[in-house]
PyMOL Python script that loads the backbone (N, CA, C, O; Angstrom):
from pymol import cmd

cmd.read_pdbstr("""\
ATOM      1  N   MET A   1     -29.027   3.819  87.417  1.00  0.00           N
ATOM      2  CA  MET A   1     -27.811   3.142  87.806  1.00  0.00           C
ATOM      3  C   MET A   1     -26.954   2.849  86.581  1.00  0.00           C
ATOM      4  O   MET A   1     -25.727   2.945  86.634  1.00  0.00           O
ATOM      5  N   GLY A   2     -27.623   2.483  85.454  1.00  0.00           N
ATOM      6  CA  GLY A   2     -26.897   2.145  84.251  1.00  0.00           C
ATOM      7  C   GLY A   2     -26.118   3.330  83.702  1.00  0.00           C
ATOM      8  O   GLY A   2     -25.015   3.166  83.180  1.00  0.00           O
ATOM      9  N   LYS A   3     -26.705   4.551  83.820  1.00  0.00           N
ATOM     10  CA  LYS A   3     -26.027   5.756  83.336  1.00  0.00           C
ATOM     11  C   LYS A   3     -24.776   6.032  84.151  1.00  0.00           C
ATOM     12  O   LYS A   3     -23.747   6.428  83.605  1.00  0.00           O
ATOM     13  N   THR A   4     -24.865   5.823  85.464  1.00  0.00           N
ATOM     14  CA  THR A   4     -23.715   6.069  86.326  1.00  0.00           C
ATOM     15  C   THR A   4     -22.568   5.140  85.949  1.00  0.00           C
ATOM     16  O   THR A   4     -21.418   5.570  85.861  1.00  0.00           O
ATOM     17  N   ASN A   5     -22.881   3.876  85.729  1.00  0.00           N
ATOM     18  CA  ASN A   5     -21.844   2.929  85.336  1.00  0.00           C
ATOM     19  C   ASN A   5     -21.249   3.312  83.991  1.00  0.00           C
ATOM     20  O   ASN A   5     -20.041   3.194  83.785  1.00  0.00           O
ATOM     21  N   PHE A   6     -22.093   3.769  83.078  1.00  0.00           N
ATOM     22  CA  PHE A   6     -21.607   4.188  81.769  1.00  0.00           C
ATOM     23  C   PHE A   6     -20.625   5.352  81.907  1.00  0.00           C
ATOM     24  O   PHE A   6     -19.547   5.347  81.312  1.00  0.00           O
ATOM     25  N   PHE A   7     -21.021   6.356  82.708  1.00  0.00           N
ATOM     26  CA  PHE A   7     -20.154   7.522  82.875  1.00  0.00           C
ATOM     27  C   PHE A   7     -18.873   7.169  83.636  1.00  0.00           C
ATOM     28  O   PHE A   7     -17.798   7.683  83.325  1.00  0.00           O
ATOM     29  N   ASP A   8     -18.993   6.295  84.630  1.00  0.00           N
ATOM     30  CA  ASP A   8     -17.804   5.846  85.359  1.00  0.00           C
ATOM     31  C   ASP A   8     -16.854   5.114  84.419  1.00  0.00           C
ATOM     32  O   ASP A   8     -15.641   5.323  84.461  1.00  0.00           O
ATOM     33  N   ASP A   9     -17.419   4.249  83.566  1.00  0.00           N
ATOM     34  CA  ASP A   9     -16.611   3.500  82.603  1.00  0.00           C
ATOM     35  C   ASP A   9     -15.975   4.445  81.597  1.00  0.00           C
ATOM     36  O   ASP A   9     -14.806   4.293  81.244  1.00  0.00           O
ATOM     37  N   LEU A  10     -16.754   5.426  81.134  1.00  0.00           N
ATOM     38  CA  LEU A  10     -16.236   6.407  80.184  1.00  0.00           C
ATOM     39  C   LEU A  10     -15.096   7.214  80.811  1.00  0.00           C
ATOM     40  O   LEU A  10     -14.055   7.422  80.188  1.00  0.00           O
ATOM     41  N   GLN A  11     -15.306   7.668  82.057  1.00  0.00           N
ATOM     42  CA  GLN A  11     -14.266   8.429  82.754  1.00  0.00           C
ATOM     43  C   GLN A  11     -13.009   7.579  82.927  1.00  0.00           C
ATOM     44  O   GLN A  11     -11.896   8.075  82.753  1.00  0.00           O
ATOM     45  N   SER A  12     -13.177   6.333  83.262  1.00  0.00           N
ATOM     46  CA  SER A  12     -12.043   5.430  83.435  1.00  0.00           C
ATOM     47  C   SER A  12     -11.264   5.287  82.128  1.00  0.00           C
ATOM     48  O   SER A  12     -10.033   5.302  82.124  1.00  0.00           O
ATOM     49  N   LYS A  13     -11.989   5.148  81.029  1.00  0.00           N
ATOM     50  CA  LYS A  13     -11.332   5.011  79.725  1.00  0.00           C
ATOM     51  C   LYS A  13     -10.616   6.300  79.326  1.00  0.00           C
ATOM     52  O   LYS A  13      -9.523   6.260  78.760  1.00  0.00           O
ATOM     53  N   ILE A  14     -11.236   7.442  79.622  1.00  0.00           N
ATOM     54  CA  ILE A  14     -10.597   8.731  79.313  1.00  0.00           C
ATOM     55  C   ILE A  14      -9.317   8.879  80.137  1.00  0.00           C
ATOM     56  O   ILE A  14      -8.277   9.279  79.615  1.00  0.00           O
ATOM     57  N   ASN A  15      -9.404   8.555  81.421  1.00  0.00           N
ATOM     58  CA  ASN A  15      -8.220   8.640  82.286  1.00  0.00           C
ATOM     59  C   ASN A  15      -7.111   7.717  81.798  1.00  0.00           C
ATOM     60  O   ASN A  15      -5.935   8.083  81.804  1.00  0.00           O
ATOM     61  N   GLN A  16      -7.497   6.519  81.377  1.00  0.00           N
ATOM     62  CA  GLN A  16      -6.507   5.563  80.878  1.00  0.00           C
ATOM     63  C   GLN A  16      -5.867   6.090  79.597  1.00  0.00           C
ATOM     64  O   GLN A  16      -4.657   5.965  79.407  1.00  0.00           O
ATOM     65  N   ALA A  17      -6.671   6.672  78.727  1.00  0.00           N
ATOM     66  CA  ALA A  17      -6.141   7.228  77.482  1.00  0.00           C
ATOM     67  C   ALA A  17      -5.185   8.380  77.772  1.00  0.00           C
ATOM     68  O   ALA A  17      -4.145   8.505  77.126  1.00  0.00           O
ATOM     69  N   LEU A  18      -5.537   9.223  78.743  1.00  0.00           N
ATOM     70  CA  LEU A  18      -4.676  10.350  79.093  1.00  0.00           C
ATOM     71  C   LEU A  18      -3.367   9.884  79.721  1.00  0.00           C
ATOM     72  O   LEU A  18      -2.313  10.478  79.495  1.00  0.00           O
ATOM     73  N   GLU A  19      -3.445   8.822  80.506  1.00  0.00           N
ATOM     74  CA  GLU A  19      -2.234   8.292  81.139  1.00  0.00           C
ATOM     75  C   GLU A  19      -1.217   7.849  80.085  1.00  0.00           C
ATOM     76  O   GLU A  19      -0.008   7.968  80.283  1.00  0.00           O
ATOM     77  N   ASN A  20      -1.718   7.347  78.983  1.00  0.00           N
ATOM     78  CA  ASN A  20      -0.843   6.819  77.934  1.00  0.00           C
ATOM     79  C   ASN A  20      -0.599   7.815  76.813  1.00  0.00           C
ATOM     80  O   ASN A  20      -0.048   7.453  75.774  1.00  0.00           O
ATOM     81  N   SER A  21      -1.002   9.062  77.007  1.00  0.00           N
ATOM     82  CA  SER A  21      -0.865  10.035  75.929  1.00  0.00           C
ATOM     83  C   SER A  21       0.240  11.038  76.243  1.00  0.00           C
ATOM     84  O   SER A  21       0.686  11.149  77.385  1.00  0.00           O
ATOM     85  N   PRO A  22       0.675  11.766  75.215  1.00  0.00           N
ATOM     86  CA  PRO A  22       1.667  12.827  75.435  1.00  0.00           C
ATOM     87  C   PRO A  22       1.145  13.933  76.344  1.00  0.00           C
ATOM     88  O   PRO A  22       1.938  14.679  76.917  1.00  0.00           O
ATOM     89  N   ALA A  23      -0.171  14.053  76.487  1.00  0.00           N
ATOM     90  CA  ALA A  23      -0.739  15.086  77.355  1.00  0.00           C
ATOM     91  C   ALA A  23      -0.250  14.916  78.787  1.00  0.00           C
ATOM     92  O   ALA A  23      -0.031  15.903  79.490  1.00  0.00           O
ATOM     93  N   LYS A  24      -0.078  13.684  79.219  1.00  0.00           N
ATOM     94  CA  LYS A  24       0.389  13.434  80.585  1.00  0.00           C
ATOM     95  C   LYS A  24       1.810  13.972  80.749  1.00  0.00           C
ATOM     96  O   LYS A  24       2.139  14.551  81.784  1.00  0.00           O
ATOM     97  N   ASP A  25       2.649  13.784  79.737  1.00  0.00           N
ATOM     98  CA  ASP A  25       4.017  14.317  79.788  1.00  0.00           C
ATOM     99  C   ASP A  25       3.994  15.846  79.801  1.00  0.00           C
ATOM    100  O   ASP A  25       4.772  16.480  80.513  1.00  0.00           O
ATOM    101  N   ILE A  26       3.111  16.418  79.021  1.00  0.00           N
ATOM    102  CA  ILE A  26       3.000  17.882  78.992  1.00  0.00           C
ATOM    103  C   ILE A  26       2.584  18.385  80.367  1.00  0.00           C
ATOM    104  O   ILE A  26       3.128  19.371  80.864  1.00  0.00           O
ATOM    105  N   GLU A  27       1.619  17.705  80.981  1.00  0.00           N
ATOM    106  CA  GLU A  27       1.157  18.097  82.316  1.00  0.00           C
ATOM    107  C   GLU A  27       2.305  18.033  83.324  1.00  0.00           C
ATOM    108  O   GLU A  27       2.483  18.940  84.136  1.00  0.00           O
ATOM    109  N   LYS A  28       3.073  16.958  83.258  1.00  0.00           N
ATOM    110  CA  LYS A  28       4.214  16.819  84.182  1.00  0.00           C
ATOM    111  C   LYS A  28       5.233  17.932  83.952  1.00  0.00           C
ATOM    112  O   LYS A  28       5.756  18.506  84.907  1.00  0.00           O
ATOM    113  N   ASN A  29       5.517  18.236  82.677  1.00  0.00           N
ATOM    114  CA  ASN A  29       6.476  19.285  82.362  1.00  0.00           C
ATOM    115  C   ASN A  29       5.992  20.661  82.828  1.00  0.00           C
ATOM    116  O   ASN A  29       6.773  21.458  83.347  1.00  0.00           O
ATOM    117  N   VAL A  30       4.714  20.927  82.640  1.00  0.00           N
ATOM    118  CA  VAL A  30       4.159  22.216  83.080  1.00  0.00           C
ATOM    119  C   VAL A  30       4.241  22.317  84.598  1.00  0.00           C
ATOM    120  O   VAL A  30       4.619  23.361  85.128  1.00  0.00           O
ATOM    121  N   LYS A  31       3.889  21.239  85.303  1.00  0.00           N
ATOM    122  CA  LYS A  31       3.964  21.254  86.763  1.00  0.00           C
ATOM    123  C   LYS A  31       5.400  21.487  87.234  1.00  0.00           C
ATOM    124  O   LYS A  31       5.633  22.232  88.185  1.00  0.00           O
ATOM    125  N   THR A  32       6.352  20.852  86.568  1.00  0.00           N
ATOM    126  CA  THR A  32       7.758  21.029  86.924  1.00  0.00           C
ATOM    127  C   THR A  32       8.199  22.469  86.687  1.00  0.00           C
ATOM    128  O   THR A  32       8.872  23.064  87.528  1.00  0.00           O
ATOM    129  N   MET A  33       7.812  23.032  85.527  1.00  0.00           N
ATOM    130  CA  MET A  33       8.180  24.413  85.217  1.00  0.00           C
ATOM    131  C   MET A  33       7.566  25.382  86.216  1.00  0.00           C
ATOM    132  O   MET A  33       8.236  26.308  86.672  1.00  0.00           O
ATOM    133  N   LEU A  34       6.291  25.176  86.563  1.00  0.00           N
ATOM    134  CA  LEU A  34       5.633  26.045  87.536  1.00  0.00           C
ATOM    135  C   LEU A  34       6.298  25.934  88.897  1.00  0.00           C
ATOM    136  O   LEU A  34       6.501  26.937  89.581  1.00  0.00           O
ATOM    137  N   SER A  35       6.634  24.721  89.284  1.00  0.00           N
ATOM    138  CA  SER A  35       7.290  24.505  90.572  1.00  0.00           C
ATOM    139  C   SER A  35       8.623  25.237  90.624  1.00  0.00           C
ATOM    140  O   SER A  35       8.945  25.876  91.625  1.00  0.00           O
ATOM    141  N   GLN A  36       9.397  25.145  89.551  1.00  0.00           N
ATOM    142  CA  GLN A  36      10.682  25.840  89.495  1.00  0.00           C
ATOM    143  C   GLN A  36      10.479  27.351  89.520  1.00  0.00           C
ATOM    144  O   GLN A  36      11.224  28.070  90.186  1.00  0.00           O
ATOM    145  N   GLY A  37       9.481  27.827  88.804  1.00  0.00           N
ATOM    146  CA  GLY A  37       9.200  29.262  88.776  1.00  0.00           C
ATOM    147  C   GLY A  37       8.793  29.777  90.142  1.00  0.00           C
ATOM    148  O   GLY A  37       9.245  30.841  90.565  1.00  0.00           O
ATOM    149  N   PHE A  38       7.946  29.033  90.835  1.00  0.00           N
ATOM    150  CA  PHE A  38       7.518  29.449  92.168  1.00  0.00           C
ATOM    151  C   PHE A  38       8.675  29.432  93.156  1.00  0.00           C
ATOM    152  O   PHE A  38       8.751  30.287  94.039  1.00  0.00           O
ATOM    153  N   SER A  39       9.571  28.471  93.016  1.00  0.00           N
ATOM    154  CA  SER A  39      10.699  28.413  93.953  1.00  0.00           C
ATOM    155  C   SER A  39      11.613  29.624  93.781  1.00  0.00           C
ATOM    156  O   SER A  39      12.263  30.045  94.738  1.00  0.00           O
ATOM    157  N   LYS A  40      11.671  30.181  92.590  1.00  0.00           N
ATOM    158  CA  LYS A  40      12.494  31.373  92.351  1.00  0.00           C
ATOM    159  C   LYS A  40      11.862  32.635  92.922  1.00  0.00           C
ATOM    160  O   LYS A  40      12.550  33.635  93.127  1.00  0.00           O
ATOM    161  N   LEU A  41      10.559  32.597  93.179  1.00  0.00           N
ATOM    162  CA  LEU A  41       9.857  33.776  93.682  1.00  0.00           C
ATOM    163  C   LEU A  41      10.012  33.959  95.185  1.00  0.00           C
ATOM    164  O   LEU A  41       9.550  34.960  95.733  1.00  0.00           O
ATOM    165  N   ASP A  42      10.647  33.020  95.852  1.00  0.00           N
ATOM    166  CA  ASP A  42      10.882  33.107  97.294  1.00  0.00           C
ATOM    167  C   ASP A  42       9.556  33.210  98.048  1.00  0.00           C
ATOM    168  O   ASP A  42       9.387  34.070  98.912  1.00  0.00           O
ATOM    169  N   LEU A  43       8.621  32.323  97.709  1.00  0.00           N
ATOM    170  CA  LEU A  43       7.317  32.289  98.357  1.00  0.00           C
ATOM    171  C   LEU A  43       7.383  31.417  99.602  1.00  0.00           C
ATOM    172  O   LEU A  43       8.267  30.569  99.732  1.00  0.00           O
ATOM    173  N   VAL A  44       6.448  31.629 100.511  1.00  0.00           N
ATOM    174  CA  VAL A  44       6.366  30.786 101.701  1.00  0.00           C
ATOM    175  C   VAL A  44       5.115  29.923 101.604  1.00  0.00           C
ATOM    176  O   VAL A  44       4.170  30.251 100.886  1.00  0.00           O
ATOM    177  N   THR A  45       5.127  28.824 102.333  1.00  0.00           N
ATOM    178  CA  THR A  45       3.964  27.955 102.346  1.00  0.00           C
ATOM    179  C   THR A  45       2.891  28.557 103.239  1.00  0.00           C
ATOM    180  O   THR A  45       3.176  29.446 104.042  1.00  0.00           O
ATOM    181  N   ARG A  46       1.691  28.090 103.109  1.00  0.00           N
ATOM    182  CA  ARG A  46       0.588  28.567 103.937  1.00  0.00           C
ATOM    183  C   ARG A  46       0.893  28.276 105.407  1.00  0.00           C
ATOM    184  O   ARG A  46       0.597  29.088 106.283  1.00  0.00           O
ATOM    185  N   GLU A  47       1.485  27.115 105.668  1.00  0.00           N
ATOM    186  CA  GLU A  47       1.825  26.751 107.048  1.00  0.00           C
ATOM    187  C   GLU A  47       2.825  27.744 107.642  1.00  0.00           C
ATOM    188  O   GLU A  47       2.660  28.186 108.779  1.00  0.00           O
ATOM    189  N   GLU A  48       3.859  28.095 106.875  1.00  0.00           N
ATOM    190  CA  GLU A  48       4.839  29.069 107.353  1.00  0.00           C
ATOM    191  C   GLU A  48       4.185  30.429 107.587  1.00  0.00           C
ATOM    192  O   GLU A  48       4.488  31.114 108.564  1.00  0.00           O
ATOM    193  N   PHE A  49       3.293  30.807 106.688  1.00  0.00           N
ATOM    194  CA  PHE A  49       2.587  32.075 106.811  1.00  0.00           C
ATOM    195  C   PHE A  49       1.747  32.100 108.090  1.00  0.00           C
ATOM    196  O   PHE A  49       1.759  33.080 108.835  1.00  0.00           O
ATOM    197  N   ASP A  50       1.018  31.007 108.332  1.00  0.00           N
ATOM    198  CA  ASP A  50       0.170  30.931 109.523  1.00  0.00           C
ATOM    199  C   ASP A  50       0.996  30.997 110.803  1.00  0.00           C
ATOM    200  O   ASP A  50       0.587  31.640 111.769  1.00  0.00           O
ATOM    201  N   VAL A  51       2.158  30.337 110.819  1.00  0.00           N
ATOM    202  CA  VAL A  51       3.033  30.383 111.990  1.00  0.00           C
ATOM    203  C   VAL A  51       3.495  31.819 112.231  1.00  0.00           C
ATOM    204  O   VAL A  51       3.483  32.291 113.368  1.00  0.00           O
ATOM    205  N   GLN A  52       3.895  32.507 111.185  1.00  0.00           N
ATOM    206  CA  GLN A  52       4.356  33.885 111.337  1.00  0.00           C
ATOM    207  C   GLN A  52       3.224  34.813 111.771  1.00  0.00           C
ATOM    208  O   GLN A  52       3.459  35.768 112.512  1.00  0.00           O
ATOM    209  N   MET A  53       2.009  34.544 111.320  1.00  0.00           N
ATOM    210  CA  MET A  53       0.858  35.332 111.761  1.00  0.00           C
ATOM    211  C   MET A  53       0.634  35.155 113.262  1.00  0.00           C
ATOM    212  O   MET A  53       0.299  36.114 113.958  1.00  0.00           O
ATOM    213  N   GLN A  54       0.817  33.927 113.763  1.00  0.00           N
ATOM    214  CA  GLN A  54       0.667  33.677 115.199  1.00  0.00           C
ATOM    215  C   GLN A  54       1.751  34.405 115.985  1.00  0.00           C
ATOM    216  O   GLN A  54       1.475  34.995 117.029  1.00  0.00           O
ATOM    217  N   VAL A  55       2.983  34.363 115.484  1.00  0.00           N
ATOM    218  CA  VAL A  55       4.086  35.067 116.141  1.00  0.00           C
ATOM    219  C   VAL A  55       3.793  36.563 116.170  1.00  0.00           C
ATOM    220  O   VAL A  55       3.993  37.220 117.192  1.00  0.00           O
ATOM    221  N   LEU A  56       3.326  37.094 115.062  1.00  0.00           N
ATOM    222  CA  LEU A  56       3.004  38.513 114.980  1.00  0.00           C
ATOM    223  C   LEU A  56       1.888  38.882 115.954  1.00  0.00           C
ATOM    224  O   LEU A  56       1.962  39.916 116.618  1.00  0.00           O
ATOM    225  N   ALA A  57       0.863  38.050 116.041  1.00  0.00           N
ATOM    226  CA  ALA A  57      -0.250  38.322 116.961  1.00  0.00           C
ATOM    227  C   ALA A  57       0.241  38.339 118.402  1.00  0.00           C
ATOM    228  O   ALA A  57      -0.154  39.206 119.181  1.00  0.00           O
ATOM    229  N   LYS A  58       1.107  37.380 118.767  1.00  0.00           N
ATOM    230  CA  LYS A  58       1.654  37.342 120.129  1.00  0.00           C
ATOM    231  C   LYS A  58       2.513  38.572 120.397  1.00  0.00           C
ATOM    232  O   LYS A  58       2.443  39.164 121.474  1.00  0.00           O
ATOM    233  N   THR A  59       3.317  38.950 119.420  1.00  0.00           N
ATOM    234  CA  THR A  59       4.181  40.124 119.564  1.00  0.00           C
ATOM    235  C   THR A  59       3.339  41.387 119.721  1.00  0.00           C
ATOM    236  O   THR A  59       3.640  42.243 120.553  1.00  0.00           O
ATOM    237  N   ARG A  60       2.293  41.497 118.923  1.00  0.00           N
ATOM    238  CA  ARG A  60       1.406  42.654 119.007  1.00  0.00           C
ATOM    239  C   ARG A  60       0.749  42.726 120.389  1.00  0.00           C
ATOM    240  O   ARG A  60       0.638  43.808 120.965  1.00  0.00           O
ATOM    241  N   ALA A  61       0.318  41.593 120.915  1.00  0.00           N
ATOM    242  CA  ALA A  61      -0.312  41.565 122.240  1.00  0.00           C
ATOM    243  C   ALA A  61       0.681  42.001 123.315  1.00  0.00           C
ATOM    244  O   ALA A  61       0.332  42.760 124.219  1.00  0.00           O
ATOM    245  N   LYS A  62       1.924  41.516 123.212  1.00  0.00           N
ATOM    246  CA  LYS A  62       2.951  41.915 124.186  1.00  0.00           C
ATOM    247  C   LYS A  62       3.238  43.407 124.085  1.00  0.00           C
ATOM    248  O   LYS A  62       3.396  44.081 125.103  1.00  0.00           O
ATOM    249  N   LEU A  63       3.305  43.923 122.867  1.00  0.00           N
ATOM    250  CA  LEU A  63       3.565  45.346 122.664  1.00  0.00           C
ATOM    251  C   LEU A  63       2.447  46.189 123.272  1.00  0.00           C
ATOM    252  O   LEU A  63       2.711  47.195 123.931  1.00  0.00           O
ATOM    253  N   GLU A  64       1.213  45.783 123.054  1.00  0.00           N
ATOM    254  CA  GLU A  64       0.083  46.523 123.619  1.00  0.00           C
ATOM    255  C   GLU A  64       0.125  46.497 125.144  1.00  0.00           C
ATOM    256  O   GLU A  64      -0.170  47.503 125.789  1.00  0.00           O
ATOM    257  N   ALA A  65       0.491  45.349 125.728  1.00  0.00           N
ATOM    258  CA  ALA A  65       0.598  45.254 127.186  1.00  0.00           C
ATOM    259  C   ALA A  65       1.708  46.164 127.697  1.00  0.00           C
ATOM    260  O   ALA A  65       1.544  46.832 128.718  1.00  0.00           O
ATOM    261  N   LEU A  66       2.833  46.193 126.993  1.00  0.00           N
ATOM    262  CA  LEU A  66       3.942  47.056 127.396  1.00  0.00           C
ATOM    263  C   LEU A  66       3.568  48.533 127.276  1.00  0.00           C
ATOM    264  O   LEU A  66       3.914  49.338 128.141  1.00  0.00           O
ATOM    265  N   GLU A  67       2.862  48.883 126.203  1.00  0.00           N
ATOM    266  CA  GLU A  67       2.427  50.269 126.037  1.00  0.00           C
ATOM    267  C   GLU A  67       1.495  50.684 127.177  1.00  0.00           C
ATOM    268  O   GLU A  67       1.597  51.794 127.699  1.00  0.00           O
ATOM    269  N   ALA A  68       0.599  49.796 127.553  1.00  0.00           N
ATOM    270  CA  ALA A  68      -0.319  50.091 128.656  1.00  0.00           C
ATOM    271  C   ALA A  68       0.461  50.256 129.960  1.00  0.00           C
ATOM    272  O   ALA A  68       0.167  51.141 130.763  1.00  0.00           O
ATOM    273  N   ARG A  69       1.452  49.398 130.158  1.00  0.00           N
ATOM    274  CA  ARG A  69       2.271  49.479 131.378  1.00  0.00           C
ATOM    275  C   ARG A  69       3.069  50.785 131.420  1.00  0.00           C
ATOM    276  O   ARG A  69       3.159  51.420 132.471  1.00  0.00           O
ATOM    277  N   VAL A  70       3.648  51.188 130.286  1.00  0.00           N
ATOM    278  CA  VAL A  70       4.406  52.442 130.223  1.00  0.00           C
ATOM    279  C   VAL A  70       3.481  53.620 130.527  1.00  0.00           C
ATOM    280  O   VAL A  70       3.856  54.524 131.273  1.00  0.00           O
ATOM    281  N   THR A  71       2.294  53.616 129.963  1.00  0.00           N
ATOM    282  CA  THR A  71       1.325  54.685 130.225  1.00  0.00           C
ATOM    283  C   THR A  71       0.981  54.731 131.715  1.00  0.00           C
ATOM    284  O   THR A  71       0.893  55.806 132.309  1.00  0.00           O
ATOM    285  N   GLU A  72       0.789  53.563 132.304  1.00  0.00           N
ATOM    286  CA  GLU A  72       0.491  53.489 133.738  1.00  0.00           C
ATOM    287  C   GLU A  72       1.648  54.042 134.573  1.00  0.00           C
ATOM    288  O   GLU A  72       1.430  54.816 135.505  1.00  0.00           O
ATOM    289  N   LEU A  73       2.873  53.645 134.238  1.00  0.00           N
ATOM    290  CA  LEU A  73       4.038  54.127 134.976  1.00  0.00           C
ATOM    291  C   LEU A  73       4.232  55.628 134.798  1.00  0.00           C
ATOM    292  O   LEU A  73       4.604  56.326 135.741  1.00  0.00           O
ATOM    293  N   GLU A  74       3.979  56.126 133.585  1.00  0.00           N
ATOM    294  CA  GLU A  74       4.085  57.581 133.360  1.00  0.00           C
ATOM    295  C   GLU A  74       3.068  58.322 134.217  1.00  0.00           C
ATOM    296  O   GLU A  74       3.363  59.387 134.759  1.00  0.00           O
ATOM    297  N   GLY A  75       1.882  57.762 134.337  1.00  0.00           N
ATOM    298  CA  GLY A  75       0.850  58.370 135.166  1.00  0.00           C
ATOM    299  C   GLY A  75       1.269  58.408 136.634  1.00  0.00           C
ATOM    300  O   GLY A  75       1.034  59.392 137.337  1.00  0.00           O
ATOM    301  N   GLN A  76       1.892  57.320 137.083  1.00  0.00           N
ATOM    302  CA  GLN A  76       2.364  57.294 138.475  1.00  0.00           C
ATOM    303  C   GLN A  76       3.459  58.315 138.708  1.00  0.00           C
ATOM    304  O   GLN A  76       3.504  58.948 139.763  1.00  0.00           O
ATOM    305  N   LEU A  77       4.350  58.485 137.729  1.00  0.00           N
ATOM    306  CA  LEU A  77       5.419  59.472 137.859  1.00  0.00           C
ATOM    307  C   LEU A  77       4.861  60.881 137.927  1.00  0.00           C
ATOM    308  O   LEU A  77       5.341  61.702 138.708  1.00  0.00           O
ATOM    309  N   LYS A  78       3.864  61.166 137.126  1.00  0.00           N
ATOM    310  CA  LYS A  78       3.266  62.513 137.122  1.00  0.00           C
ATOM    311  C   LYS A  78       2.617  62.809 138.475  1.00  0.00           C
ATOM    312  O   LYS A  78       2.675  63.939 138.960  1.00  0.00           O
ATOM    313  N   LYS A  79       1.996  61.786 139.086  1.00  0.00           N
ATOM    314  CA  LYS A  79       1.357  61.978 140.393  1.00  0.00           C
ATOM    315  C   LYS A  79       2.387  62.264 141.470  1.00  0.00           C
ATOM    316  O   LYS A  79       2.120  63.012 142.410  1.00  0.00           O
ATOM    317  N   GLN A  80       3.566  61.667 141.332  1.00  0.00           N
ATOM    318  CA  GLN A  80       4.624  61.844 142.339  1.00  0.00           C
ATOM    319  C   GLN A  80       5.282  63.206 142.228  1.00  0.00           C
ATOM    320  O   GLN A  80       5.859  63.695 143.199  1.00  0.00           O
ATOM    321  N   GLN A  81       5.206  63.816 141.076  1.00  0.00           N
ATOM    322  CA  GLN A  81       5.906  65.089 140.878  1.00  0.00           C
ATOM    323  C   GLN A  81       5.115  66.203 141.367  1.00  0.00           C
ATOM    324  O   GLN A  81       5.549  67.352 141.282  1.00  0.00           O
TER     325      GLN A  81
END
""", "prot")
cmd.dss("prot")
cmd.show_as("cartoon", "prot")
cmd.util.cbc("prot")
cmd.orient("prot")
């Protein structure tokens, strides 16, 4: 138990030191630069991607149903001729 408290205390002190150091500013600047760079790449979020995948799956299912229906109707036309 004593080791855990020691490591927790050490981690807390390291975090506190980092909060007050220039490293925190560097981290913020890097995150800002990366965010700006990603926004220029015209990327989509995972949520947007998942929504579009669902739309695509529904569209594909409708297309397959329509193709099956067209094949069925073509078969009926051939029988009538």
